[in-house]
C-alpha positions in Angstrom: 5.2 -25.0 21.6 5.6 -28.3 19.9 3.1 -31.0 19.0 3.7 -34.8 18.7 3.4 -36.4 15.2 0.8 -39.3 15.5 2.4 -41.0 12.4 5.8 -40.8 13.6 5.9 -40.8 17.5 9.5 -40.0 17.8 9.2 -36.7 16.0 7.6 -33.3 16.9 6.2 -30.7 14.8 6.9 -27.0 15.5 4.2 -24.7 15.8 4.7 -21.1 14.7 4.0 -18.3 16.9 0.6 -16.4 16.2 0.6 -13.4 14.1 0.4 -10.3 16.1 -3.0 -8.6 16.2 -3.8 -5.4 14.4 -3.0 -3.0 17.2 0.5 -4.1 17.6 1.2 -3.9 13.8 -0.2 -0.2 13.8 2.5 0.6 16.5 5.4 -0.9 14.5 4.1 0.6 11.1 7.0 3.0 10.8 9.4 0.1 11.1 7.4 -2.0 8.6 7.5 0.3 5.7 11.3 0.3 6.0 14.1 2.6 6.1 14.6 2.6 2.3 11.7 5.0 1.9 11.8 8.8 2.8 10.6 10.2 6.0 7.8 11.9 4.3 6.8 8.8 2.6 6.9 6.9 5.8 4.6 9.5 7.5 2.2 9.5 4.5 2.0 5.6 4.6 1.5 5.7 8.4 -1.3 8.1 8.0 -2.8 6.1 5.1 -2.7 2.8 6.9 -4.4 4.3 10.1 -7.3 5.6 7.8 -7.4 2.2 6.1 -7.6 0.4 9.6 -10.3 2.8 10.8 -12.5 2.0 7.7 -11.9 -1.7 8.1 -13.0 -1.5 11.9 -16.2 0.5 10.6 -16.7 -2.3 8.1 -15.9 -5.3 10.5 -13.4 -6.7 8.0 -9.6 -7.5 8.4 -7.2 -4.9 7.3 -4.3 -7.4 7.4 -4.5 -9.5 5.3 -6.8 -7.5 3.3 -9.2 -8.9 0.6 -8.7 -7.2 -2.8 -12.4 -6.8 -3.1 -12.5 -4.8 0.3 -9.6 -2.5 -0.9 -11.6 -2.0 -4.3 -14.7 -1.1 -2.3 -12.5 1.4 -0.2 -11.3 3.1 -3.3 -14.9 3.2 -4.8 -16.2 4.7 -1.7 -13.7 7.6 -1.5 -13.4 8.1 -5.2 -17.1 8.7 -5.8 -18.5 10.1 -2.6 -17.8 13.5 -0.7 -16.2 12.9 2.6 -17.5 15.2 5.5 -15.5 18.5 5.3 -14.6 18.1 1.6 -16.2 19.7 -1.5 -15.4 16.7 -3.8 -14.2 13.0 -3.7 -10.6 12.3 -3.1 -8.3 12.5 -6.2 -7.4 9.4 -8.1 -3.7 10.2 -7.3 -4.6 10.2 -3.6 -6.4 6.8 -3.9 -3.3 5.3 -5.7 -1.2 6.4 -2.7 -3.7 4.9 -0.2 -3.4 1.5 -2.0 0.4 1.7 -2.2 0.5 2.1 1.6 -1.7 -1.0 2.0 0.4 -2.9 -0.3 3.8 -1.8 1.5 2.3 -3.1 4.7 1.3 -6.4 3.1 4.7 -6.9 1.5 6.5 -6.1 4.7 4.6 -9.2 6.1 5.3 -11.2 3.0 1.7 -11.1 2.2 0.4 -10.8 -1.3 -0.4 -6.9 -2.1 -4.1 -6.5 -2.6 -3.3 -3.6 -5.0 -2.0 -6.1 -7.6 -5.3 -7.7 -8.1 -7.3 -6.7 -11.2 -10.3 -5.7 -9.1 -8.3 -3.1 -7.3 -6.6 -1.9 -10.5 -9.9 -1.5 -12.2 -11.4 0.5 -9.3 -8.3 2.9 -9.5 -8.7 3.1 -13.4 -12.5 3.7 -12.8 -11.8 6.5 -10.4 -9.4 8.3 -12.9 -11.8 8.1 -15.8 -14.8 9.2 -13.5 -12.7 12.3 -12.6 -11.4 13.1 -16.0 -14.8 15.0 -17.1 -14.5 17.3 -13.9 -10.8 18.1 -14.7 -11.7 19.1 -18.2 -14.2 21.7 -16.8 -12.4 24.8 -15.8 -13.8 27.3 -13.3 -14.2 30.9 -14.4 -10.7 32.6 -14.5 -8.8 29.2 -14.5 -6.9 27.7 -17.3 -8.5 24.9 -19.1 -7.2 21.5 -18.0 -5.3 19.4 -20.4 -7.2 16.5 -21.9 -5.6 13.1 -22.8 -6.1 13.4 -26.6 -4.3 16.8 -26.5 -1.6 15.5 -24.4 -0.9 12.7 -26.9 -0.6 15.4 -29.6 1.8 17.5 -27.5 4.1 14.4 -26.8 4.0 13.5 -30.4 4.8 17.0 -31.5 7.5 17.3 -28.9 9.4 14.0 -29.8 12.7 14.8 -31.4 16.1 12.9 -31.8 18.2 15.9 -32.9 20.7 17.8 -30.7 19.9 19.7 -28.5 16.1 19.5 -29.0 16.1 15.8 -28.2 17.3 16.5 -24.8 14.7 19.3 -24.2 12.0 17.2 -25.5 13.0 14.3 -23.1 12.8 16.7 -20.2 9.6 18.2 -21.4 8.0 14.8 -21.9 8.6 13.8 -18.3 7.4 17.2 -17.0 4.1 17.1 -19.1 3.4 13.5 -18.1 4.1 13.9 -14.4 1.9 17.0 -14.2 -1.0 15.4 -15.9 -0.9 12.1 -14.1 -0.3 13.6 -10.9 -2.8 16.4 -11.4 -0.2 19.1 -10.4 0.1 22.8 -11.0 2.7 24.5 -13.2 4.2 26.1 -10.1 5.0 22.7 -8.6 6.6 21.4 -11.8 8.8 24.4 -11.9 9.9 23.8 -8.4 10.4 20.0 -8.7 13.8 18.6 -7.9 15.4 15.4 -8.9 15.7 14.3 -5.4 11.9 14.7 -5.0 11.4 11.5 -7.2 12.2 8.1 -5.9 11.6 4.8 -7.6 9.6 2.0 -6.1 9.3 -1.3 -7.8 5.8 -2.1 -6.8 4.0 1.1 -7.9 6.3 3.4 -9.8 7.7 6.8 -8.8 6.9 8.6 -5.8 7.0 12.3 -6.1 7.3 14.4 -2.7 5.9 17.9 -3.1 7.3 19.8 0.1 4.8 22.4 -0.1 1.5 23.0 -2.2 -1.2 25.5 -2.8 -3.9 23.0 -1.1 -1.4 22.1 1.8 -2.2 24.8 4.3 -0.1 23.4 7.1 3.0 22.9 4.8 3.6 19.4 5.8 3.9 18.2 2.0 2.6 15.0 0.5 3.5 12.3 -1.8 2.1 11.7 -5.2 2.3 8.3 -6.8 3.2 8.2 -10.5 2.6 4.6 -11.6 3.7 2.8 -14.8 1.6 3.4 -17.9 0.3 0.7 -20.5 1.4 2.6 -23.4 5.1 3.8 -24.1 4.1 7.3 -25.2 2.1 8.1 -22.1 4.0 6.1 -19.6 5.1 8.6 -16.8 7.6 6.1 -15.1 9.2 5.6 -18.5 9.5 9.3 -19.4 11.0 10.2 -15.8 13.5 7.3 -16.2 14.7 8.5 -19.4 15.1 12.1 -18.3 16.9 11.2 -14.9 19.2 8.9 -16.8 19.9 11.5 -19.5 20.4 14.3 -17.0 23.0 12.1 -15.1 24.9 11.4 -18.4 25.0 14.9 -19.4 26.2 15.9 -15.9 28.9 13.4 -16.1 29.9 14.4 -19.5 30.1 18.2 -18.5 32.0 17.4 -15.2 29.6 19.6 -13.3 30.8 20.6 -9.9 29.2 19.0 -7.0 26.8 20.9 -4.8 25.0 23.0 -7.3 21.2 23.3 -7.7 19.7 20.1 -8.6 16.6 21.3 -10.2 14.5 19.0 -12.4 13.6 21.9 -14.9 16.0 23.6 -17.3 16.1 26.4 -19.7 14.2 25.6 -22.9 17.1 26.7 -24.9 20.8 26.5 -24.4 23.7 24.2 -24.2 24.2 20.9 -22.5 26.1 22.9 -19.6 23.1 24.8 -19.0 20.6 21.8 -19.0 23.0 20.3 -16.3 23.4 23.4 -14.3 19.8 24.3 -13.8 
């Protein structure tokens, strides 16, 4: 379709086609999030986007483009209230992934990601702070959750630049931060593999956990590990350092291809041991 230009009768103005409505976008969601993401991440984002669309339909608001204040309200609702069939509000890590899915669809349409807005970031930070006291209160028979001050003390005590303790410290720092920020269990840290972690420029590392204790159907899920404001407690920084160091050790040791690519390694041993496990 073209319109004539009244100021220049000999020229025409092209009119862009209208943006497809939301139902069409939902059907194409898998393609929108891009093939660069893993299949598990695409499935998680698709489910998260459908949840967001349903909420927007109930509120009578637009899901795409989404106003940052609406995304913040979405985070606030599910981060502070107990949804039917649940015993507690959704975890902050889950809310972070929901926002990441909303941002991914917006970026696919070259729209500003609402999750980058300060009001959304503050809502996520508030959810993390609100849930912190609950994490620090253990049920009878359960281990006491680690507090942030204690984590800082552990990270400071772990830091080392000597060989091979510096290598072990780099690994342990990444594990501690991934477990703390992601709210994961010790067994999930032990089972983690390098291939389970992937970098996403817009929201940090994605950690795909194939099976967890709370995943009754065994579908697995994705945990978002965002950048931190402080170097000591920045999970993305710690993971990057360990993955790069591990690759360097593997190259130096000329490790044969095809052996187990575990994230963990023995707490003591040679560089070859750290590479092989």
